[in-house]
C-alpha positions, 0 to 999 in steps of 0.5 A: 473522490473517496471522501464523496464517494467511498462506495466507489473506492476500489483497490485499484484507486487506492493503489494509484494514490499509494503509488503517488504518495510512494514516488513523492516519499510523502509517508504521512499521506501514504500511511493516511491513504492506506488507513482509509483503504483499510477503514473502508473495507478494501482489501489489500493485494499483492500490488498493495504490498509492493507499493508499501514495501518500495515506499518504506524501502526508499525512506529506509524504514526497514523496520516498517518493511519487516512489519508489513512483510509480517502483517501481510501474509496472504498477500505475500502468497500472491506476490510474483517477481514483479512484487519482489522486484519493486 
């Protein structure tokens, strides 16, 4: 869908795909999906941050978690208890 109708792709769709990759611990696809999201100019949210932090935490990539945390300052400001509890 994203390749055929990129203008229709939104944050909710990308978050669903990111969450799927997170649950299957497919970090390669997670990263390529997140990059595609950025390439299309789709804004990440605090939900996106939570999904990415959870995914990297599940594979014990603490360095990547800390990098995301630093890179996504705006999304951290929107974060709530659900985000932190992911």
